[in-house]
C-alpha positions as CSV (number, residue, x, y, z in Angstrom):
1,X,53.8,-14.7,-57.8
2,X,57.5,-14.6,-56.9
3,X,57.9,-14.9,-53.1
4,X,61.7,-14.2,-53.0
5,X,62.8,-12.0,-50.2
6,X,63.5,-9.1,-52.5
7,X,59.8,-8.9,-53.2
8,X,59.0,-8.2,-49.6
9,X,60.1,-4.6,-50.3
10,X,57.3,-2.2,-51.3
11,X,59.4,-1.5,-54.4
12,X,60.6,-5.1,-55.0
13,X,58.6,-6.2,-58.0
14,X,61.4,-6.2,-60.6
15,X,64.1,-7.7,-58.2
16,X,64.8,-11.5,-58.2
17,X,67.2,-11.6,-55.2
18,X,67.1,-10.1,-51.9
19,X,69.1,-7.1,-50.9
20,X,72.5,-7.8,-49.5
21,X,72.4,-7.5,-45.7
22,X,75.3,-5.1,-45.7
23,X,73.7,-2.9,-48.5
24,X,70.4,-2.9,-46.6
25,X,72.2,-1.6,-43.6
26,X,74.4,0.8,-45.5
27,X,71.5,2.4,-47.4
28,X,68.9,2.5,-44.6
29,X,68.2,5.9,-43.0
30,X,65.4,4.9,-40.6
31,X,67.7,5.1,-37.5
32,X,67.9,8.9,-38.0
33,X,65.1,10.0,-40.2
34,X,62.3,8.5,-38.0
35,X,62.3,11.9,-36.3
36,X,60.4,13.1,-39.4
37,X,57.5,10.8,-38.5
38,X,55.1,13.6,-37.4
39,X,55.7,15.6,-40.6
40,X,55.6,12.5,-42.7
41,X,52.2,11.6,-41.4
42,X,51.0,15.2,-41.7
43,X,52.0,15.2,-45.3
44,X,50.3,11.9,-46.0
45,X,47.1,13.0,-44.4
46,X,47.1,16.2,-46.6
47,X,47.9,14.0,-49.6
48,X,45.1,11.5,-48.9
49,X,42.7,14.5,-48.4
50,X,43.7,15.9,-51.8
51,X,43.4,12.6,-53.5
52,X,39.8,12.2,-52.2
53,X,38.9,15.7,-53.1
54,X,39.9,15.2,-56.9
55,X,38.2,11.8,-56.9
56,X,41.4,9.5,-57.1
57,X,40.3,7.7,-54.0
58,X,36.9,7.6,-52.2
59,X,36.0,9.5,-49.1
60,X,35.7,6.3,-47.3
61,X,39.1,5.2,-48.4
62,X,40.4,8.6,-47.2
63,X,38.8,8.1,-43.9
64,X,40.3,4.7,-43.4
65,X,43.8,5.9,-44.5
66,X,43.8,8.9,-42.2
67,X,42.4,6.6,-39.3
68,X,45.3,4.3,-40.0
69,X,47.9,7.1,-40.0
70,X,46.6,8.5,-36.7
71,X,46.9,5.0,-35.2
72,X,50.5,4.8,-36.4
73,X,51.3,8.2,-34.9
74,X,49.9,7.0,-31.6
75,X,52.1,3.8,-31.8
76,X,55.2,5.9,-32.5
77,X,54.4,8.4,-29.7
78,X,53.7,5.7,-27.1
79,X,56.8,3.7,-28.1
80,X,55.1,0.6,-29.5
81,X,55.9,1.1,-33.2
82,X,58.4,-1.5,-34.5
83,X,60.9,0.5,-36.6
84,X,62.6,-1.9,-39.1
85,X,65.9,-1.3,-40.9
86,X,64.8,-3.6,-43.7
87,X,62.2,-1.1,-44.5
88,X,64.9,1.5,-45.1
89,X,63.3,4.8,-44.0
90,X,60.7,6.5,-42.1
91,X,58.3,6.6,-45.1
92,X,58.4,2.9,-46.0
93,X,58.1,2.0,-42.3
94,X,54.9,4.0,-42.0
95,X,53.5,3.0,-45.2
96,X,54.2,-0.8,-44.6
97,X,52.4,-0.5,-41.2
98,X,49.5,1.3,-42.8
99,X,49.0,-1.6,-45.1
100,X,49.2,-4.0,-42.1
101,X,46.4,-2.0,-40.3
102,X,44.0,-1.2,-43.1
103,X,45.0,-3.7,-45.9
104,X,45.1,-2.9,-49.6
105,X,43.5,0.5,-49.2
106,X,46.8,1.6,-47.7
107,X,48.5,0.8,-50.9
108,X,46.7,3.7,-52.6
109,X,48.2,6.4,-50.5
110,X,51.4,6.6,-52.6
111,X,49.4,7.4,-55.7
112,X,50.6,10.5,-57.4
113,X,53.8,11.0,-55.3
114,X,57.3,9.5,-54.9
115,X,59.6,9.1,-51.9
116,X,61.6,11.9,-53.7
117,X,59.0,14.6,-53.3
118,X,57.7,13.1,-50.1
119,X,61.0,13.3,-48.2
120,X,61.6,16.9,-49.6
121,X,58.3,17.9,-48.2
122,X,58.9,16.1,-44.9
123,X,62.3,18.0,-44.4
124,X,60.7,21.3,-45.2
125,X,57.8,20.8,-42.8
126,X,60.1,19.6,-40.0
127,X,62.7,22.4,-40.6
128,X,59.9,25.0,-40.6
129,X,58.8,24.0,-37.1
130,X,62.3,23.8,-35.8
131,X,63.2,27.2,-37.3
132,X,60.1,28.7,-35.6
133,X,61.3,27.3,-32.2
134,X,64.8,28.7,-32.9
135,X,63.3,32.2,-33.6
136,X,61.5,32.1,-30.3
137,X,64.6,31.1,-28.4
138,X,66.5,34.0,-30.2
139,X,63.8,36.5,-29.2
140,X,64.0,35.3,-25.6
141,X,67.7,36.2,-25.6
142,X,67.1,39.5,-27.3
143,X,64.7,40.5,-24.6
144,X,67.2,39.5,-21.9
145,X,69.9,41.6,-23.7
146,X,67.6,44.7,-23.7
147,X,66.8,44.3,-20.1
148,X,70.6,43.9,-19.1
149,X,71.5,46.8,-21.3
150,X,69.1,49.1,-19.8
151,X,70.1,48.0,-16.3
152,X,73.7,48.8,-17.1
153,X,73.4,51.6,-19.4
154,X,75.7,53.8,-17.4
155,X,78.1,51.2,-16.2
156,X,81.5,52.0,-17.4
157,X,83.9,49.4,-18.8
158,X,86.9,49.4,-21.1
159,X,86.3,49.0,-24.8
160,X,88.9,47.0,-26.6
161,X,90.5,46.8,-30.1
162,X,93.2,44.1,-30.6
163,X,92.3,43.1,-27.1
164,X,94.0,46.3,-25.9
165,X,92.3,49.0,-23.9
166,X,91.0,51.4,-26.4
167,X,88.2,53.8,-25.1
168,X,85.8,53.6,-22.3
169,X,82.3,52.4,-23.2
170,X,79.3,51.4,-21.2
171,X,78.5,47.8,-20.4
172,X,75.0,48.4,-21.7
173,X,76.5,49.5,-25.1
174,X,78.5,46.3,-25.3
175,X,75.6,44.2,-24.6
176,X,73.6,46.0,-27.4
177,X,76.5,45.1,-29.8
178,X,75.6,41.5,-29.0
179,X,71.9,42.4,-29.5
180,X,72.7,43.7,-33.0
181,X,74.6,40.5,-33.9
182,X,71.7,38.2,-32.8
183,X,68.9,40.3,-34.3
184,X,70.6,40.1,-37.7
185,X,70.8,36.4,-37.2
186,X,67.2,36.2,-36.3
187,X,66.3,38.2,-39.4
188,X,68.4,35.9,-41.5
189,X,66.5,33.0,-40.1
190,X,63.1,34.5,-40.9
191,X,64.4,35.2,-44.4
192,X,65.5,31.6,-44.8
193,X,61.8,30.6,-43.8
194,X,60.5,32.4,-46.8
195,X,62.5,30.3,-49.2
196,X,61.9,27.1,-47.1
197,X,58.1,27.3,-47.0
198,X,57.6,26.3,-50.5
199,X,56.1,22.8,-51.3
200,X,57.7,20.3,-53.5
201,X,54.9,17.7,-53.1
202,X,53.5,16.9,-56.5
203,X,56.9,16.8,-58.2
204,X,56.7,13.0,-57.8
205,X,59.9,11.3,-58.8
206,X,61.1,14.2,-61.0
207,X,58.6,14.9,-63.8
208,X,55.3,15.3,-62.0
209,X,52.5,12.8,-62.2
210,X,49.8,11.8,-64.8
211,X,47.2,12.0,-62.1
212,X,45.0,15.1,-61.8
213,X,46.3,16.3,-58.4
214,X,45.5,19.6,-56.8
215,X,48.8,21.1,-55.6
216,X,47.3,24.2,-54.3
217,X,45.0,22.4,-52.1
218,X,47.7,20.3,-50.6
219,X,49.9,23.4,-50.1
220,X,47.0,25.1,-48.2
221,X,46.4,22.2,-46.0
222,X,50.1,22.0,-45.0
223,X,50.5,25.7,-44.5
224,X,53.0,26.3,-47.4
225,X,53.2,29.9,-48.8
226,X,54.0,28.6,-52.3
227,X,54.6,25.6,-54.5
228,X,57.9,24.6,-56.3
229,X,57.4,25.6,-59.8
230,X,59.8,23.0,-61.4
231,X,59.4,19.4,-60.5
232,X,63.1,18.5,-61.3
233,X,64.3,21.3,-58.9
234,X,61.7,20.5,-56.4
235,X,63.0,17.0,-55.7
236,X,66.7,17.6,-56.2
237,X,67.9,20.7,-54.3
238,X,68.5,21.1,-50.6
239,X,69.5,24.7,-50.7
240,X,66.9,25.5,-48.2
241,X,68.6,23.2,-45.7
242,X,72.1,24.5,-46.7
243,X,70.9,28.1,-46.0
244,X,69.5,27.0,-42.6
245,X,73.0,25.5,-41.8
246,X,74.7,28.7,-43.1
247,X,72.6,30.9,-40.7
248,X,73.1,28.5,-37.9
249,X,76.9,28.7,-38.5
250,X,76.7,32.5,-38.6
251,X,74.6,32.4,-35.3
252,X,77.0,30.2,-33.5
253,X,80.0,32.1,-34.8
254,X,78.5,35.2,-33.1
255,X,77.7,33.3,-29.9
256,X,81.2,31.9,-30.0
257,X,82.5,35.4,-29.8
258,X,80.1,36.2,-26.9
259,X,81.3,33.0,-25.2
260,X,85.0,33.9,-25.6
261,X,84.3,37.3,-23.8
262,X,82.5,35.5,-21.1
263,X,85.5,33.2,-20.6
264,X,87.8,36.2,-20.6
265,X,85.7,38.3,-18.3
266,X,85.2,35.7,-15.8
267,X,89.1,35.0,-15.6
268,X,91.0,36.2,-12.6
269,X,92.9,38.5,-14.9
270,X,89.8,40.3,-16.0
271,X,87.4,39.7,-13.2
272,X,84.5,41.6,-14.9
273,X,81.8,39.0,-14.2
274,X,80.9,36.1,-12.0
275,X,79.3,33.1,-13.7
276,X,76.7,31.2,-11.7
277,X,78.2,28.0,-10.2
278,X,75.5,25.8,-12.0
279,X,77.0,26.8,-15.4
280,X,80.6,25.9,-14.4
281,X,82.6,22.8,-13.3
282,X,85.6,22.2,-11.1
283,X,88.9,20.5,-11.6
284,X,89.6,16.8,-10.6
285,X,93.0,17.9,-9.2
286,X,92.8,21.6,-8.4
287,X,90.2,22.3,-5.7
288,X,90.3,26.1,-6.3
289,X,89.1,25.9,-9.9
290,X,85.9,27.2,-11.4
291,X,85.9,26.4,-15.0
292,X,83.6,28.2,-17.4
293,X,82.7,25.1,-19.3
294,X,79.4,26.2,-20.7
295,X,80.8,29.1,-22.5
296,X,83.8,27.2,-23.7
297,X,81.4,24.4,-25.1
298,X,79.3,27.1,-26.8
299,X,82.6,28.3,-28.4
300,X,83.6,24.9,-29.4
301,X,80.1,24.0,-30.9
302,X,80.5,26.7,-33.5
303,X,83.1,24.4,-35.2
304,X,80.6,21.7,-35.3
305,X,78.0,23.7,-37.0
306,X,80.5,25.2,-39.6
307,X,81.5,21.5,-40.2
308,X,78.0,20.5,-40.9
309,X,77.7,23.5,-43.4
310,X,80.7,22.3,-45.2
311,X,79.3,18.8,-45.3
312,X,76.1,20.0,-46.8
313,X,77.8,22.1,-49.5
314,X,80.1,19.3,-50.4
315,X,77.2,16.9,-50.6
316,X,75.3,19.0,-53.1
317,X,78.2,20.4,-55.2
318,X,78.6,17.5,-57.7
319,X,75.0,16.1,-58.0
320,X,73.4,15.9,-61.5
321,X,69.8,16.6,-61.6
322,X,67.4,15.4,-60.5
323,X,67.3,13.3,-57.1
324,X,70.3,11.1,-56.0
325,X,70.8,8.8,-53.1
326,X,73.5,11.2,-51.9
327,X,70.7,13.3,-50.5
328,X,70.1,10.7,-47.8
329,X,73.3,12.3,-46.3
330,X,71.6,15.6,-45.8
331,X,69.7,14.8,-42.7
332,X,72.4,13.9,-40.1
333,X,74.2,17.2,-40.5
334,X,71.0,19.1,-40.7
335,X,69.6,17.4,-37.6
336,X,72.9,17.9,-35.7
337,X,72.9,21.7,-36.6
338,X,69.3,22.0,-35.4
339,X,70.0,20.2,-32.1
340,X,73.3,22.0,-31.5
341,X,71.8,25.4,-32.2
342,X,68.7,24.8,-29.9
343,X,71.0,23.6,-27.1
344,X,73.3,26.6,-27.4
345,X,70.4,29.0,-27.5
346,X,68.8,27.3,-24.4
347,X,72.1,27.4,-22.6
348,X,72.6,31.2,-23.4
349,X,68.9,32.1,-22.5
350,X,69.4,30.4,-19.2
351,X,72.8,31.6,-18.3
352,X,72.9,35.3,-19.5
353,X,70.3,36.7,-17.1
354,X,72.2,35.3,-14.1
355,X,75.6,36.6,-14.9
356,X,76.8,39.0,-12.1
357,X,78.9,42.0,-13.4
358,X,81.6,43.3,-11.2
359,X,81.0,46.9,-12.0
360,X,83.8,48.2,-9.7
361,X,86.4,46.1,-11.5
362,X,85.0,47.1,-14.8
363,X,85.4,50.8,-13.8
364,X,88.9,50.3,-12.5
365,X,90.1,48.5,-15.7
366,X,88.7,51.4,-17.8
367,X,91.0,53.7,-15.9
368,X,93.9,51.7,-17.1
369,X,95.6,51.9,-20.5
370,X,95.0,55.7,-21.1
371,X,91.6,55.1,-22.7
372,X,90.7,58.8,-22.6
373,X,93.7,59.7,-24.9
374,X,91.5,60.1,-27.9
375,X,89.2,62.4,-25.9
376,X,92.3,64.6,-25.3
377,X,93.1,64.6,-29.0
378,X,89.5,65.6,-29.8
379,X,89.7,68.4,-27.3
380,X,92.7,69.9,-28.9
381,X,91.1,69.7,-32.4
382,X,88.1,71.7,-31.0
383,X,90.7,74.2,-29.8
384,X,91.9,74.6,-33.3
385,X,94.9,72.1,-33.4
386,X,94.9,70.0,-36.6
387,X,94.1,66.3,-35.7
388,X,97.5,65.0,-36.8
389,X,99.2,67.5,-34.6
390,X,96.8,66.8,-31.8
391,X,97.6,63.1,-32.2
392,X,101.4,63.7,-31.8
393,X,100.8,66.0,-28.7
394,X,98.7,63.3,-27.0
395,X,101.3,60.5,-27.8
396,X,104.0,62.5,-26.1
397,X,101.6,63.2,-23.1
398,X,100.9,59.6,-22.8
399,X,104.5,58.8,-22.9
400,X,105.2,61.1,-20.1
401,X,102.2,59.7,-18.1
402,X,103.7,56.2,-18.6
403,X,107.0,57.4,-17.2
404,X,105.3,59.0,-14.3
405,X,103.1,56.0,-13.8
406,X,100.0,58.2,-13.6
407,X,96.6,58.4,-15.5
408,X,96.0,61.2,-17.8
409,X,93.5,62.8,-15.5
410,X,96.0,62.7,-12.7
411,X,98.5,64.9,-14.4
412,X,98.4,68.6,-13.3
413,X,97.3,71.3,-15.6
414,X,100.9,72.7,-15.6
415,X,102.2,69.4,-16.7
416,X,99.6,69.2,-19.5
417,X,100.2,72.7,-20.7
418,X,103.8,71.8,-21.3
419,X,102.7,69.8,-24.2
420,X,100.2,72.2,-25.7
421,X,99.4,75.8,-24.9
422,X,95.8,75.2,-26.0
423,X,95.1,73.0,-22.9
424,X,93.1,74.8,-20.4
425,X,91.4,73.8,-17.0
426,X,88.4,72.6,-18.8
427,X,90.4,69.6,-20.1
428,X,89.6,67.7,-17.1
429,X,86.0,67.5,-18.1
430,X,87.0,65.2,-21.0
431,X,89.7,63.2,-19.2
432,X,87.3,61.5,-16.9
433,X,85.7,58.1,-17.8
434,X,82.1,59.6,-17.3
435,X,83.0,62.7,-19.4
436,X,84.3,60.5,-22.2
437,X,81.2,58.3,-22.5
438,X,78.8,61.2,-22.0
439,X,80.5,63.1,-24.9
440,X,79.8,60.3,-27.3
441,X,76.2,61.3,-27.4
442,X,74.9,60.6,-31.0
443,X,72.9,57.8,-32.7
444,X,74.7,54.3,-32.2
445,X,77.2,55.7,-29.7
446,X,78.0,54.7,-26.1
447,X,76.5,57.6,-24.1
448,X,74.0,56.2,-21.4
449,X,71.2,58.3,-23.0
450,X,71.9,56.7,-26.4
451,X,72.1,53.2,-24.9
452,X,68.6,53.7,-23.3
453,X,67.2,54.9,-26.7
454,X,68.8,51.9,-28.5
455,X,67.1,49.6,-26.0
456,X,63.6,51.2,-26.7
457,X,64.3,50.8,-30.4
458,X,65.6,47.2,-29.9
459,X,62.4,46.2,-28.1
460,X,60.3,47.4,-31.0
461,X,62.4,45.5,-33.5
462,X,62.1,42.2,-31.6
């Protein structure tokens, strides 16, 4: 037997020289893929169970293999497992240790499978669990949003377009806009799970295996909803991981928009909210500063997730079928997107319930910028004035109010009637902020009663 160093590898039979030390380090993934250990062991236990069920290994060998795998899991979790870069990845480290523990029986575990379908299965199992955790975090935030929206369903604030005061809305209505963004992201994640939860194990290297495996049994043991129907596709595509990164990017883009508003609202210029001190930091030179670092970091981390998505797409775009070593590079951007998303959702779920709105300042800001001008135009339309004519009348009225430095509802009836004879005393009902938001009383609008209805519907949707 050739005892050259190359043959110490579990795949080293045909090699006559050891792997170059740089190549060994360059091609190893164990430093980052060891986080898959739990799912690698779960997959191996299911695979061993199936092998015994179809008679490829004996029941006693199955018992020995499973006992060895459970011992390895304990070693990893108590920190005594010796991870070796020379063994390349999580799969080879676990398999080599299994052989150390139970001897030659451990060498039978890999019958009927390849690292190609093994890693594809591990990633799906791991991502499925992480996705479920993400959905739970999103649901927590959705519940917070409905609670806050209900509490502030009649709190008036300015609504903006182009970051200019547009029309008065309720704070609860604005929060429910955040709710709609996040629940779509939650639903995208659940939809991603459907395509994720399909088992590639049994595809082997790319063509399947000559052994009489039972893929249905293995899928059932691992909780998969289905089985990859093409072995070449099963080992070679990472579209499920790319899709997760895409949904993560969309979620963090939405949360970045929230964060931007929190940064603006907590500024001296807006003063709409006060962020808890524990979510802010100070300045090393300016003692008066209270910086919204957590929202700023949330805003910044969206770029990180988008970068990971681009990396994953670029990784996949030129690969010929079937498996290629390029796919080793899928894990770090995927893992980083998972970690980043979970951290951001944890931060949001902790920070959001503790935000303190300055309702008086919101109301005062809503009075600025002639935000009820559209209500005056609508009023004139109801009086029979064509909308374009009403638009011009209100524009001239606003110009007069600017010159007078008065709000529309502070103009006298006599002054208002100089711009249109159709204006009567009841005009002041629509020029107040309360009248404006109350008048928008239809499905999806900002009236307090509609916000409360949206909250009820939202809780059912969660």
